[in-house]
NUDRENFI-761795 format. One line per 10 residues: number of its first residue (from 1); their letters; for each residue x, y, z of N, C-alpha, C. Coordinates in Angstrom, 2 decimals. Layout:
# residues N
NUM	a	X:Y:Z:X:Y:Z:X:Y:Z | ... $
This chain:
# residues 274
1	agaqwvfvat	-24.20:-5.28:20.53:-23.93:-6.45:20.72:-23.43:-6.98:19.16 | -22.49:-8.56:19.10:-22.15:-8.84:18.03:-23.38:-9.80:17.40 | -22.99:-10.05:16.05:-23.61:-11.47:15.60:-23.50:-12.48:16.81 | -24.67:-13.27:16.83:-24.81:-14.57:17.38:-24.56:-15.67:16.82 | -25.39:-15.50:15.35:-25.13:-16.66:14.43:-24.49:-16.30:12.93 | -23.98:-16.93:12.19:-23.16:-16.70:10.96:-23.67:-17.94:10.33 | -23.79:-17.81:8.96:-24.05:-18.92:7.98:-23.31:-18.80:7.05 | -22.27:-19.80:6.53:-20.99:-20.01:5.70:-21.66:-20.76:4.53 | -21.52:-19.93:3.36:-22.15:-20.66:2.49:-20.98:-20.19:1.05 | -19.91:-20.60:1.09:-18.80:-20.69:0.29:-18.30:-22.13:-0.39 $
11	phgaaveite	-17.53:-21.96:-1.43:-16.69:-22.92:-2.10:-16.12:-23.88:-0.77 | -15.98:-25.32:-0.62:-15.70:-25.80:0.29:-14.40:-25.62:0.91 | -13.25:-25.12:0.27:-11.74:-25.00:0.63:-12.42:-23.68:1.05 | -12.86:-22.51:0.99:-12.81:-21.38:1.79:-13.72:-21.63:2.92 | -14.72:-22.28:2.90:-15.69:-22.67:4.07:-14.84:-23.18:5.45 | -13.82:-24.28:4.98:-12.88:-24.29:6.09:-12.14:-23.35:6.98 | -11.66:-22.47:6.18:-11.16:-21.50:7.04:-11.77:-20.52:7.95 | -12.89:-20.01:6.86:-13.84:-19.16:7.64:-14.41:-19.84:8.86 | -14.95:-20.81:8.77:-15.64:-21.37:9.74:-14.69:-21.66:11.01 | -13.66:-22.32:10.70:-12.72:-22.49:11.85:-12.22:-21.01:12.89 $
21	tllktgvtvl	-12.24:-19.84:11.87:-11.85:-18.47:12.21:-13.28:-17.92:12.96 | -14.44:-18.30:12.56:-15.21:-17.93:13.21:-15.76:-18.51:14.48 | -15.62:-19.81:14.49:-15.95:-20.48:15.98:-14.81:-20.02:16.84 | -13.75:-19.50:16.44:-12.72:-19.39:17.97:-13.31:-17.70:18.33 | -14.37:-17.11:17.48:-14.65:-15.92:18.35:-15.81:-16.18:19.21 | -16.37:-17.34:18.89:-17.81:-17.64:20.02:-18.63:-17.50:19.31 | -19.03:-16.95:18.16:-20.61:-17.18:17.61:-20.87:-18.95:16.95 | -22.09:-18.89:16.93:-22.54:-20.11:16.50:-22.83:-20.22:14.95 | -22.55:-20.97:14.08:-22.17:-21.33:12.89:-22.63:-22.56:12.22 | -23.39:-21.88:11.16:-23.86:-23.08:10.43:-23.41:-22.97:8.97 $
31	vekplgrsvv	-22.57:-23.94:8.91:-21.75:-24.10:7.53:-22.48:-25.01:6.34 | -22.76:-24.69:5.30:-23.32:-25.55:4.17:-22.39:-26.66:4.05 | -23.24:-27.71:3.98:-22.35:-29.15:3.38:-21.50:-29.09:2.58 | -20.38:-30.19:2.56:-20.15:-30.94:3.47:-19.29:-30.12:4.77 | -18.88:-30.90:5.88:-18.06:-30.31:7.10:-16.74:-30.53:6.46 | -16.19:-29.88:5.66:-14.84:-30.08:5.31:-14.73:-30.85:4.22 | -13.36:-31.21:3.39:-13.33:-31.65:2.23:-12.89:-32.86:2.44 | -12.73:-33.48:3.98:-11.70:-34.77:4.61:-12.19:-34.81:6.11 | -12.16:-36.02:6.47:-12.54:-36.43:8.00:-11.46:-35.52:8.94 | -10.38:-35.41:8.32:-9.42:-34.81:8.95:-9.67:-33.12:9.17 $
41	earrlidamt	-10.31:-32.73:8.19:-10.68:-31.27:8.11:-12.23:-31.14:8.91 | -13.03:-32.18:8.96:-14.05:-31.98:9.64:-13.56:-32.11:11.29 | -13.02:-33.01:11.58:-12.41:-33.31:13.10:-12.04:-31.82:13.49 | -11.18:-31.33:12.47:-10.50:-29.72:12.90:-11.41:-28.65:13.06 | -12.62:-28.92:12.49:-13.63:-27.75:12.75:-14.12:-27.89:13.98 | -14.49:-29.50:14.36:-14.74:-29.62:15.81:-13.81:-29.28:16.81 | -12.96:-29.43:16.56:-11.66:-29.25:17.45:-11.77:-27.74:18.13 | -12.14:-26.63:16.84:-12.23:-25.15:16.96:-13.42:-24.92:17.64 | -14.59:-25.57:17.73:-15.37:-25.32:18.74:-14.97:-24.93:20.41 | -15.69:-23.77:20.58:-15.17:-23.10:22.11:-16.30:-23.64:22.89 $
51	vpgqlwvgfn	-17.59:-23.84:22.46:-18.65:-24.56:23.53:-19.42:-25.76:22.59 | -19.93:-26.68:23.32:-20.78:-27.68:22.71:-21.85:-26.89:21.80 | -22.59:-27.29:20.85:-23.25:-27.02:20.12:-23.41:-25.40:18.94 | -21.67:-25.39:18.94:-21.31:-24.14:18.42:-21.39:-24.17:17.09 | -21.50:-25.38:16.39:-21.31:-25.89:14.86:-22.15:-26.68:14.41 | -23.25:-26.15:13.58:-24.06:-27.02:12.72:-23.70:-27.07:11.35 | -24.25:-28.16:10.67:-24.14:-28.23:9.02:-25.13:-28.27:8.18 | -25.21:-27.72:7.10:-26.28:-27.72:6.32:-26.97:-28.79:5.74 | -27.36:-29.82:6.18:-27.95:-30.84:5.62:-29.33:-30.88:5.58 | -29.91:-30.36:4.52:-31.55:-29.98:4.51:-32.45:-30.80:3.83 $
61	ypffagisal	-32.08:-32.14:3.70:-32.70:-32.69:2.44:-33.91:-33.49:3.84 | -33.79:-33.58:5.06:-34.74:-34.25:5.78:-35.67:-33.15:6.31 | -35.64:-31.76:5.61:-36.59:-30.92:6.12:-37.58:-30.70:4.82 | -37.24:-31.50:3.91:-38.36:-31.60:2.50:-39.53:-32.53:3.13 | -40.70:-31.76:2.92:-41.82:-32.61:3.44:-42.05:-33.83:3.28 | -41.65:-34.34:1.88:-41.91:-35.51:1.49:-40.65:-36.51:2.00 | -39.77:-36.03:2.15:-38.60:-36.97:2.81:-38.82:-37.33:4.31 | -39.27:-36.09:4.84:-39.55:-36.39:6.24:-40.50:-36.94:6.62 | -41.46:-37.16:5.68:-43.01:-38.06:5.96:-42.77:-39.65:5.70 | -41.42:-39.69:4.75:-40.89:-41.08:4.71:-40.27:-41.24:5.55 $
71	lrdiqsgwfg	-39.38:-40.67:6.45:-38.74:-40.89:7.44:-39.26:-41.15:8.66 | -40.52:-40.31:9.00:-41.48:-40.97:9.96:-42.06:-42.44:9.74 | -42.39:-42.83:8.48:-42.85:-43.74:8.25:-41.98:-44.58:8.36 | -40.59:-44.66:8.06:-39.84:-45.78:8.39:-39.46:-45.91:9.77 | -39.46:-44.73:10.66:-39.25:-45.25:12.22:-40.71:-45.72:12.61 | -41.73:-45.47:12.17:-43.10:-45.88:12.95:-43.36:-47.52:12.48 | -42.45:-48.13:11.38:-42.58:-49.32:10.93:-43.67:-49.39:9.93 | -44.10:-48.58:9.41:-45.10:-48.63:8.23:-44.83:-49.28:7.30 | -43.59:-49.51:7.03:-43.24:-50.60:5.98:-42.85:-51.84:6.15 | -42.54:-51.90:7.84:-42.33:-53.31:7.97:-40.93:-53.20:7.73 $
81	pliavnmvmg	-40.37:-54.55:8.31:-38.56:-54.50:8.43:-38.12:-54.18:7.02 | -37.21:-53.32:6.81:-36.98:-52.94:5.57:-36.15:-54.08:4.66 | -36.42:-54.19:3.32:-35.52:-54.96:2.46:-34.39:-54.12:1.74 | -34.78:-53.05:0.97:-34.04:-51.97:0.28:-34.18:-50.47:0.24 | -33.30:-50.03:0.40:-33.45:-48.60:0.20:-32.77:-48.10:-1.42 | -33.23:-47.83:-2.10:-32.82:-47.01:-3.53:-32.65:-45.59:-3.47 | -31.68:-44.68:-3.78:-31.72:-43.29:-4.17:-31.06:-43.26:-5.31 | -31.45:-42.32:-6.15:-30.93:-41.58:-7.41:-30.77:-40.26:-7.36 | -29.58:-39.39:-7.39:-29.44:-38.20:-7.40:-28.31:-37.95:-8.88 | -29.20:-36.96:-9.99:-28.54:-36.81:-11.06:-28.76:-35.36:-11.26 $
91	hggspdmrds	-27.66:-34.66:-11.53:-27.33:-33.15:-12.21:-27.64:-33.32:-13.55 | -28.57:-32.30:-14.25:-28.58:-31.98:-15.64:-27.17:-31.36:-15.77 | -26.43:-30.56:-15.40:-25.57:-29.74:-15.68:-25.49:-28.72:-16.83 | -24.41:-28.24:-17.31:-24.27:-27.13:-18.38:-22.81:-27.03:-19.03 | -23.16:-26.37:-20.02:-21.59:-26.61:-20.65:-20.45:-26.12:-20.07 | -20.87:-24.90:-19.29:-19.58:-24.22:-18.51:-19.33:-24.95:-17.13 | -19.52:-26.07:-16.93:-19.52:-26.28:-15.45:-18.13:-26.75:-15.17 | -17.23:-26.95:-16.42:-15.65:-27.46:-16.19:-14.98:-26.21:-15.35 | -15.47:-24.96:-15.79:-14.72:-23.85:-15.18:-14.96:-23.83:-13.80 | -16.15:-24.54:-13.15:-16.50:-24.11:-11.83:-15.77:-24.93:-10.52 $
101	wkfnlaeagg	-15.38:-24.58:-9.55:-14.49:-24.50:-8.53:-15.07:-26.35:-8.02 | -16.09:-26.79:-8.42:-16.69:-27.98:-7.83:-16.09:-29.05:-8.88 | -15.38:-28.37:-9.90:-14.73:-29.57:-10.80:-13.14:-29.13:-10.46 | -12.59:-29.00:-9.40:-11.58:-28.87:-9.26:-11.25:-29.92:-8.02 | -10.51:-30.85:-7.71:-10.36:-31.78:-6.92:-9.95:-31.49:-5.54 | -8.80:-30.69:-5.74:-8.23:-29.82:-4.47:-9.26:-29.06:-3.88 | -9.93:-28.29:-4.74:-10.77:-27.30:-3.96:-12.09:-27.44:-3.43 | -12.81:-28.92:-4.05:-13.80:-29.17:-3.70:-13.72:-30.75:-2.93 | -12.45:-31.10:-2.98:-12.61:-32.39:-2.19:-13.05:-33.73:-2.95 | -13.58:-33.82:-3.63:-13.97:-34.70:-4.54:-15.03:-34.40:-5.54 $
111	gclidpgihl	-15.72:-35.34:-6.51:-16.69:-34.95:-7.44:-17.93:-35.19:-6.97 | -18.83:-36.14:-7.60:-19.82:-36.12:-7.50:-20.56:-36.52:-6.03 | -19.97:-37.15:-5.50:-20.03:-37.89:-4.58:-20.11:-37.24:-3.54 | -19.13:-36.34:-2.89:-19.38:-35.08:-2.05:-20.29:-34.34:-2.58 | -20.40:-33.58:-3.90:-21.44:-32.84:-3.84:-22.21:-33.47:-5.28 | -23.15:-33.71:-5.30:-24.36:-33.87:-4.29:-24.53:-34.80:-3.35 | -23.69:-35.89:-3.42:-23.82:-37.12:-3.20:-23.76:-37.45:-1.75 | -23.18:-36.17:-1.20:-22.86:-36.07:0.80:-24.51:-36.31:1.06 | -25.38:-35.69:0.46:-26.78:-35.47:0.92:-27.46:-36.91:1.23 | -26.86:-37.97:0.09:-28.12:-39.08:0.00:-26.93:-39.96:1.39 $
121	ldlcriisag	-25.64:-39.93:1.66:-24.96:-40.30:2.43:-25.63:-40.08:3.89 | -26.12:-38.75:3.91:-26.37:-38.23:5.15:-27.82:-38.75:5.65 | -28.55:-38.96:4.37:-29.90:-40.00:4.30:-29.53:-41.37:4.87 | -28.71:-41.82:4.24:-28.28:-43.27:4.77:-27.97:-43.20:6.17 | -27.27:-42.28:6.99:-27.00:-42.47:8.30:-27.91:-42.29:9.05 | -29.30:-41.41:8.49:-30.23:-41.19:9.39:-31.14:-42.25:9.57 | -31.40:-42.88:8.33:-32.19:-44.26:8.16:-31.48:-45.29:8.66 | -30.27:-45.63:9.02:-29.76:-46.83:9.66:-29.43:-46.59:10.92 | -29.57:-45.41:11.36:-28.71:-44.82:12.58:-27.36:-45.16:12.71 | -26.67:-45.02:11.97:-25.08:-45.23:11.63:-24.56:-46.48:11.49 $
131	elavhaglaw	-25.63:-47.56:11.84:-25.28:-48.71:11.30:-24.97:-49.12:9.48 | -23.96:-48.69:9.51:-23.88:-49.00:7.74:-22.46:-49.26:7.43 | -22.68:-50.62:6.12:-21.23:-51.09:5.72:-21.18:-50.91:4.26 | -20.10:-50.75:3.69:-19.75:-50.16:2.56:-19.28:-51.87:1.64 | -19.85:-51.83:0.61:-19.51:-53.61:0.32:-18.79:-52.82:-1.26 | -19.45:-52.36:-1.87:-18.62:-52.16:-3.26:-19.04:-50.77:-4.12 | -18.30:-50.36:-4.82:-18.38:-49.03:-5.95:-17.88:-49.10:-6.77 | -18.48:-48.24:-7.82:-17.93:-48.01:-9.41:-18.24:-46.46:-9.32 | -16.93:-45.85:-9.97:-16.80:-44.45:-10.34:-16.65:-44.58:-11.70 | -17.00:-43.46:-12.57:-16.84:-43.00:-14.13:-16.45:-41.67:-13.84 $
141	rgfwrtgiee	-15.32:-41.26:-15.05:-15.12:-39.94:-14.68:-14.48:-39.49:-16.24 | -14.98:-39.82:-17.27:-14.66:-39.80:-18.59:-15.40:-38.74:-19.75 | -16.37:-37.86:-19.06:-16.41:-36.61:-19.75:-16.03:-35.42:-19.66 | -15.85:-34.71:-18.60:-15.27:-33.62:-18.20:-13.85:-33.86:-18.05 | -13.37:-35.12:-17.65:-11.84:-35.35:-17.40:-11.19:-34.40:-16.51 | -11.83:-34.09:-15.41:-10.73:-32.66:-14.65:-10.55:-33.75:-13.72 | -10.36:-34.91:-13.26:-9.83:-35.84:-12.11:-10.85:-36.15:-11.23 | -11.90:-35.66:-11.18:-13.20:-35.94:-10.19:-13.82:-37.17:-10.76 | -14.54:-37.76:-10.18:-15.70:-38.92:-10.33:-17.13:-38.00:-10.73 | -17.48:-38.69:-11.77:-18.61:-37.66:-12.52:-19.91:-38.85:-12.54 $
151	echlllngpg	-19.72:-39.80:-12.22:-20.81:-40.55:-11.82:-20.38:-41.90:-10.80 | -21.10:-42.09:-9.88:-20.85:-43.50:-9.29:-22.19:-44.10:-8.63 | -21.64:-45.42:-8.76:-22.74:-46.17:-8.04:-22.20:-47.09:-6.76 | -22.76:-47.05:-5.78:-22.61:-47.80:-4.65:-23.39:-48.61:-3.66 | -23.06:-49.94:-3.42:-23.51:-50.73:-2.57:-23.39:-50.88:-1.31 | -24.45:-50.32:-0.40:-23.91:-50.50:1.00:-25.16:-51.38:1.67 | -25.27:-51.75:3.34:-26.10:-52.08:3.69:-26.51:-51.74:5.13 | -27.32:-51.62:5.46:-28.29:-51.02:6.84:-28.03:-52.26:7.64 | -28.72:-52.30:8.82:-28.72:-53.72:9.89:-29.93:-54.50:9.20 | -29.55:-55.19:8.09:-30.44:-56.29:7.59:-31.15:-55.97:6.46 $
161	yvinlqvsiv	-30.60:-54.78:5.44:-31.16:-54.34:4.39:-30.51:-53.71:3.32 | -30.62:-53.79:2.03:-29.77:-53.14:0.72:-29.88:-51.67:0.77 | -28.81:-51.15:0.43:-28.84:-49.66:-0.01:-28.10:-49.88:-1.43 | -28.80:-49.16:-2.16:-28.15:-48.84:-3.61:-28.19:-47.17:-3.78 | -26.80:-46.73:-4.22:-27.00:-45.37:-4.82:-26.53:-45.00:-5.74 | -26.88:-44.26:-6.53:-26.68:-43.67:-7.91:-26.46:-41.93:-7.71 | -25.26:-41.52:-7.90:-24.65:-39.98:-8.24:-24.35:-39.65:-9.19 | -24.90:-38.78:-10.14:-23.95:-38.49:-11.07:-24.36:-36.81:-11.46 | -23.08:-36.41:-11.90:-23.30:-34.77:-12.35:-23.14:-34.79:-14.21 | -23.34:-35.87:-14.74:-23.35:-36.14:-16.24:-24.79:-37.03:-16.48 $
171	rwqstfsldv	-26.11:-36.54:-15.92:-27.07:-37.24:-16.13:-28.02:-36.83:-17.16 | -27.64:-35.37:-17.51:-28.32:-34.90:-18.26:-29.80:-34.33:-17.94 | -30.17:-34.75:-17.22:-31.38:-34.46:-16.73:-31.50:-34.43:-14.92 | -31.84:-33.28:-14.38:-31.94:-33.20:-12.88:-32.95:-34.27:-12.47 | -32.54:-35.38:-11.59:-33.25:-36.18:-10.90:-33.00:-36.31:-9.68 | -34.11:-36.62:-8.87:-33.92:-37.08:-7.33:-34.98:-38.34:-6.95 | -34.87:-39.66:-6.66:-35.86:-40.23:-6.27:-35.16:-41.06:-4.74 | -36.04:-41.21:-3.66:-35.81:-42.01:-2.92:-37.04:-43.45:-2.54 | -36.56:-44.40:-2.76:-37.25:-45.60:-2.62:-37.25:-46.73:-1.66 | -37.97:-46.89:-0.83:-37.90:-47.64:0.53:-38.67:-48.75:0.12 $
181	rgtegygiva	-38.26:-49.99:0.43:-39.13:-51.25:0.23:-39.09:-51.84:1.62 | -40.13:-52.47:2.06:-40.21:-53.31:3.36:-40.86:-54.18:3.16 | -40.96:-55.18:4.05:-41.96:-56.30:4.06:-43.43:-56.23:4.10 | -43.78:-55.08:4.35:-45.24:-54.63:4.60:-45.56:-53.69:3.51 | -44.75:-53.13:2.90:-45.17:-52.10:1.91:-44.16:-51.19:1.50 | -44.00:-50.05:0.66:-43.22:-49.16:0.01:-43.50:-47.90:0.11 | -42.43:-46.97:-0.10:-42.45:-45.19:-0.30:-41.66:-44.87:-1.28 | -42.22:-44.09:-1.94:-41.23:-43.46:-3.05:-41.72:-41.81:-3.01 | -40.25:-41.19:-2.67:-40.11:-39.75:-2.99:-39.75:-39.46:-4.24 | -40.10:-38.58:-5.03:-39.43:-37.92:-6.29:-39.81:-36.51:-6.32 $
191	grgrsygtqt	-38.59:-36.32:-7.09:-38.56:-34.59:-7.47:-37.96:-34.09:-6.03 | -37.41:-32.89:-6.20:-36.87:-32.14:-5.25:-37.36:-30.48:-5.30 | -37.90:-30.19:-6.39:-38.25:-28.82:-6.72:-37.46:-28.51:-7.69 | -37.94:-27.09:-8.22:-37.02:-26.40:-9.54:-36.95:-27.34:-10.49 | -35.65:-27.82:-10.99:-35.61:-28.36:-12.14:-35.68:-29.73:-12.14 | -35.91:-30.19:-10.74:-36.10:-31.58:-10.31:-37.48:-31.93:-10.64 | -38.49:-31.08:-10.42:-39.65:-31.35:-10.56:-40.46:-31.42:-9.08 | -41.70:-31.12:-9.09:-42.39:-31.01:-7.90:-41.98:-32.36:-7.00 | -41.89:-32.50:-5.83:-41.61:-33.36:-5.06:-43.01:-34.12:-4.46 | -43.17:-35.41:-4.58:-44.32:-36.00:-4.58:-43.86:-37.28:-3.47 $
201	yvrgkrwawm	-44.73:-37.73:-2.56:-44.33:-38.96:-1.90:-45.76:-39.85:-1.69 | -45.62:-41.18:-2.55:-46.60:-41.72:-2.71:-46.02:-43.37:-1.91 | -46.99:-44.21:-1.28:-46.64:-45.08:-0.36:-47.91:-46.18:-0.62 | -47.27:-47.42:-0.64:-48.53:-48.49:-0.91:-48.21:-49.57:-0.13 | -49.40:-50.41:0.09:-49.18:-51.82:1.10:-48.79:-52.78:0.24 | -48.33:-53.95:0.79:-48.07:-55.34:0.01:-49.30:-56.01:-0.55 | -49.18:-56.01:-1.64:-50.40:-56.72:-2.28:-51.88:-56.24:-2.31 | -51.93:-54.87:-1.94:-52.98:-54.11:-2.02:-54.21:-54.51:-3.19 | -54.11:-54.90:-4.18:-54.47:-55.15:-5.32:-55.27:-56.28:-5.03 | -55.52:-56.97:-3.86:-56.14:-58.35:-3.26:-57.52:-57.17:-3.13 $
211	ggksqkdsee	-57.59:-56.11:-2.68:-58.48:-55.45:-2.41:-59.69:-55.12:-3.08 | -59.24:-55.23:-4.69:-60.12:-55.15:-5.73:-59.83:-54.00:-6.55 | -58.69:-53.29:-6.23:-58.25:-52.03:-7.23:-56.68:-52.77:-7.76 | -56.44:-52.17:-8.61:-54.97:-52.27:-8.90:-53.83:-51.73:-8.00 | -52.68:-52.19:-8.04:-51.79:-52.04:-6.87:-51.40:-50.46:-7.09 | -51.58:-49.84:-8.36:-51.42:-48.37:-8.40:-52.68:-47.76:-8.15 | -53.53:-48.31:-8.42:-54.77:-47.31:-7.78:-55.03:-47.75:-6.16 | -54.19:-48.32:-5.51:-54.52:-48.41:-4.28:-53.58:-47.49:-3.54 | -52.62:-47.24:-4.23:-51.46:-46.35:-3.51:-52.15:-45.12:-2.73 | -51.57:-44.46:-1.81:-51.59:-43.14:-1.10:-51.10:-42.16:-1.58 $
221	hvlktdgddv	-51.37:-41.24:-2.18:-50.64:-40.03:-2.40:-50.51:-39.02:-1.25 | -49.49:-39.04:-0.69:-49.44:-38.77:0.52:-49.24:-37.11:0.64 | -48.42:-36.75:-0.32:-48.41:-35.10:-0.45:-47.61:-34.56:-1.56 | -47.57:-33.64:-2.20:-47.02:-32.99:-3.14:-46.69:-31.35:-2.50 | -45.35:-30.86:-3.04:-44.66:-29.90:-2.31:-43.70:-29.26:-3.34 | -43.57:-27.98:-3.69:-42.47:-27.29:-4.47:-41.29:-27.29:-3.41 | -41.14:-27.75:-2.18:-39.84:-27.76:-1.48:-39.57:-26.59:-1.20 | -40.04:-25.02:-1.54:-39.63:-23.86:-1.13:-39.15:-23.25:0.14 | -40.01:-24.12:1.06:-39.75:-24.10:2.56:-38.68:-24.55:3.24 | -37.97:-25.25:2.41:-37.12:-26.14:3.06:-35.82:-25.33:4.05 $
231	fakeieallf	-35.59:-24.07:3.44:-34.35:-23.32:4.14:-35.24:-23.03:5.66 | -36.25:-22.01:5.27:-36.93:-21.86:6.48:-37.16:-22.65:7.49 | -37.45:-23.67:7.09:-37.71:-25.01:8.26:-36.46:-25.38:8.81 | -35.14:-25.43:8.12:-34.28:-25.88:8.78:-33.51:-24.51:9.72 | -33.88:-23.32:9.16:-33.49:-22.08:10.22:-34.63:-22.18:11.36 | -35.80:-22.37:11.28:-36.61:-22.54:12.38:-36.14:-23.44:13.29 | -35.58:-24.56:12.99:-35.43:-25.80:13.79:-34.11:-25.15:14.56 | -33.28:-24.72:13.68:-31.83:-24.03:14.50:-32.02:-23.36:15.65 | -32.93:-22.21:15.32:-33.10:-21.30:16.19:-33.87:-21.62:17.41 | -34.98:-22.38:17.16:-36.18:-22.61:17.98:-35.90:-24.18:18.35 $
241	gesnrirpcs	-35.26:-24.71:17.97:-35.11:-26.45:18.61:-36.00:-27.27:17.58 | -35.74:-28.49:17.17:-36.40:-29.22:16.56:-37.79:-29.40:16.22 | -38.48:-28.99:15.27:-39.93:-29.49:14.85:-40.23:-30.33:14.15 | -41.41:-30.86:14.59:-41.90:-32.14:13.58:-41.15:-33.60:13.68 | -40.20:-33.73:14.89:-39.24:-34.44:14.95:-37.92:-34.51:13.95 | -37.76:-33.56:13.69:-36.85:-33.24:12.62:-35.85:-32.51:13.18 | -34.57:-32.66:13.55:-33.43:-32.00:14.12:-32.35:-31.71:13.07 | -32.03:-30.45:13.26:-30.71:-30.07:12.36:-29.62:-30.92:12.63 | -28.76:-30.87:11.62:-27.37:-31.74:11.64:-26.34:-30.86:12.39 | -26.21:-31.85:13.44:-24.94:-31.22:14.60:-23.39:-31.48:13.50 $
251	aedalltmql	-22.40:-30.74:14.30:-21.11:-31.17:13.58:-20.85:-32.65:13.93 | -21.31:-33.24:15.02:-21.01:-34.56:15.47:-21.52:-35.59:14.53 | -22.68:-35.15:14.02:-23.46:-35.91:13.11:-22.88:-36.06:11.65 | -22.35:-34.92:11.20:-21.50:-34.51:10.01:-20.53:-34.91:9.83 | -19.72:-35.44:11.06:-18.65:-36.13:11.02:-19.01:-37.45:10.58 | -19.93:-38.51:11.00:-20.37:-39.70:11.01:-20.68:-39.76:9.29 | -21.29:-38.54:8.89:-21.42:-38.51:7.65:-20.09:-38.60:6.62 | -19.14:-37.55:6.78:-17.87:-37.37:6.18:-17.39:-39.19:6.32 | -17.64:-39.46:7.63:-16.58:-40.85:7.92:-17.22:-41.94:6.75 | -18.48:-41.71:6.57:-19.11:-42.95:5.46:-18.70:-42.56:4.34 $
261	wekcrdamat	-18.79:-41.21:3.80:-18.03:-40.81:2.71:-16.84:-41.12:2.18 | -15.95:-41.18:3.35:-14.30:-41.72:3.09:-14.55:-43.19:2.86 | -15.43:-43.90:3.39:-15.28:-45.36:3.24:-15.96:-45.45:1.83 | -16.98:-44.70:1.44:-17.33:-44.94:0.00:-16.19:-44.90:-0.84 | -15.83:-43.49:-0.63:-14.74:-43.03:-1.67:-13.72:-44.13:-1.62 | -13.10:-44.76:-0.85:-11.98:-45.97:-0.75:-12.76:-47.03:-1.17 | -13.89:-47.01:-1.39:-14.39:-48.17:-1.73:-14.46:-48.50:-3.06 | -14.73:-47.49:-3.74:-14.85:-47.33:-5.26:-13.48:-47.56:-6.07 | -14.18:-48.59:-7.42:-13.13:-48.58:-8.30:-13.49:-47.75:-9.43 | -12.36:-47.25:-9.94:-12.74:-46.20:-11.38:-12.45:-47.03:-12.42 $
271	inls	-13.74:-46.97:-13.29:-13.62:-47.73:-14.47:-12.40:-47.19:-15.49 | -11.76:-47.95:-16.31:-10.60:-47.68:-17.19:-11.09:-47.22:-18.20 | -10.80:-45.97:-18.74:-11.35:-45.23:-20.14:-10.12:-45.26:-21.26 | -10.44:-45.26:-22.10:-9.50:-45.29:-23.28:-9.10:-43.80:-23.43 $
């Protein structure tokens, strides 16, 4: 018997052709994010499926222990009605990045908003259950000057709350944070393992300092993880079904994230550079 599953982890442009060819053979495919370089390519891959559930997309951030715990707290109402969600994702970078395919607009499909920013947009989709509006955005592209956005700031809203996103590949320090504030409390996930630092999840209740401790001392340190088990958790969910209420990203869900990406891209104005 031939292969039943194939994982595609190539540059974005090559992934489209490879995935489409594989789908026509009937195997089940996990393609690493994003699903194509545009909504048109995402739909093309979905149309290439020969059976439902044949195509999955590698958005693995929900499988990080800190992020999954925070998502569960949102869903359970631990924070109360949400006020704001703030996410920051920054790459430290290196001098040889200019020659990477990721800095080629045609090959990558975009700059920092599509990689790594697409991860944040997928989290926005999960948190808001798809109910999102894009209000404004700014892009900056003045260091590498290859035509891609190198830093972007976006303002969105979910149903009744504000979402702020910052994504950068010129931050010079690898950074990840997810900060959720609600009427009853807050949660902060920081770090992503490796150069981003150990991931921690801390949460606190509104005005907990009234119990006799400082606000900081009253906070609960929910967990700490190096994140090394993320891919194993994702594969386990793909092969055996969702675990701990985390489901892998279907092609249909990834299409929604690509549609959000295009809205954000179209909303961004580029800062004029001298």
